[in-house]
N, C-alpha and C positions, 0 to 999 in steps of 0.2 A: 698664600704662596705655597706652592708644593714643595717637596723635599728636594726634587732635581732641580728646581728653579733656583732654591737656597743654595745648593752645591755649586750650580754654575756661578751665582752671584759672589760666593765667597772664593771660587777659584779665580774670578775675573779680578776681585780686590787683591788677592794674593799676587797675582801676576803683575797687576799695577805697581805693587809695593816692590816686588822683585826688581822691576824695570827702573825704579826711581831710587833704590836703595843701593849704594855701591858695595856693601859687604854681602848683600844678597845676590848682586851680580856676579861678584867674584867667587863665591862659593854657593851655588843655587841648591835649596832644599830639594830633595826628592819627594815632591808633592804627589806625584802619581802613586808612588808607593806608600806613602803615608795615608793617602785616602783609602786605599785598597786594605790596608792593615786595619784601619779604623771601621770600615765598613764591615770586616768579618768579625769584629769584636762584638759580644753580646753582654749587655749590663745586667747583672743579676741584682735583683730587688728582693729583699726580704720583707715582704708585705706584712707578714705577722709581726715581726720585730719593729717595723717601722711604724705599724698601727700602735703597738703597746707603747712605744716612746712618745709619739704624738699625744696618745690618750694620757700618759702620765704628766706631760708637760701641760695639757689643757686641764687637768683635773681641779686645780685650784680656781681657775676662771669659771669654770662650771658649776663648781660649787657656789662661788659667789653669785652667779647668775639664778641659780635655784633658790638661793636665800632671797634674793630679791623678788624674784617670782612669788615666792611662798608669803611673804610678807605683804605684797600687792593683793595676792588673793585673799588672804586673811583679813585684810582691811576692807576689801570688796564685800566680803561675806558678812563681816560685822555690820559694816554699814547698811548692807540690803537688810540684815535682821533687824536693825534699830530702826529704820525709816517708817515702818508701820506701827512700832511700839506706842508713841503717843495717841495714835486713833484707837488701837485696842484699849489702852488704859482709860481713856475718856469713854469707851462704849461700855466697858466693864463697870466703871463707876456710875454711869447713868442707869445701866441694868440692875445694879445692886440696890441704888436709890429707889427704883421702881419697884423691885421685888420686896424691899422694905417696906414701902408704903402700902403694897398690896397685901403682904402677910400680917401687917401690923392691925388690919381691920378683922383678922380672924384669931390671931394668936396673941399671948402677951408680948409687951413691948420688950421685956428683958430676953425672952426666948428668940424673938425676932432679931433682934441687935446681935445675941450671940450667933445665931445661924449665919447672918449676913456677914459679921466680921470673920467668923470662921472660913465662910466661903472665899472671901476676900484674902484672907491669909493663904489659904490653898492656891488661889490665883498667883499671889506673888511667889510662893515656893515654886509652882511650875515655871513661870516666867524666869525665875532666877536660874533653875536647873537647865532649862532650855538654852538660855543665853550663855550659861558656863558651858554647855556641851560644845558649842560651836568652836572654840579653840582647841578643846580635847578632841573633837573629830577631826579637825584639820592636822593637828599634830600627830594623831594616830595614823593617818594616812601617809604623811610624810615619813614617819617612823617605819611604816611597813614598807614603802620605796626603799629606805635606806637599807633596811634588813634583807629586802631581796637583791639590792646591788651587791651587797656584801656577799650575799650566798653565791651569787653568780660569778664573782671574782676569785672565790675561794676553790 
């Protein structure tokens, strides 16, 4: 519906009301003059102020949604990292037993066991460091975004 059609529809409804209403028939409103005055008026909108008020009102909800999004992303990252872990551990255990058997044929048993256990301990340390780094990396990224946001508002 165009603006002129809307104005005509409103004028028709006001005219119908004025015909039915006894008070409006006795003292009719100057509708023509009112519509000309209203048509000349310009509504001034402070877009910057309005944007600031809306952003301030939405900030708590946006923070809640960002937190939900962060924990979902964190959960997906941990799950994706943990899924291949049993296969990797099984492969490493098989490989270490194979290396132990192969090296035991050439080196003393105590030395081979020491080397295999040391290598296994190194693998456990690397796995622990890798999986501990996942939440730290996600937290660092979130912290960097929050610092950038604070610098932008300052």
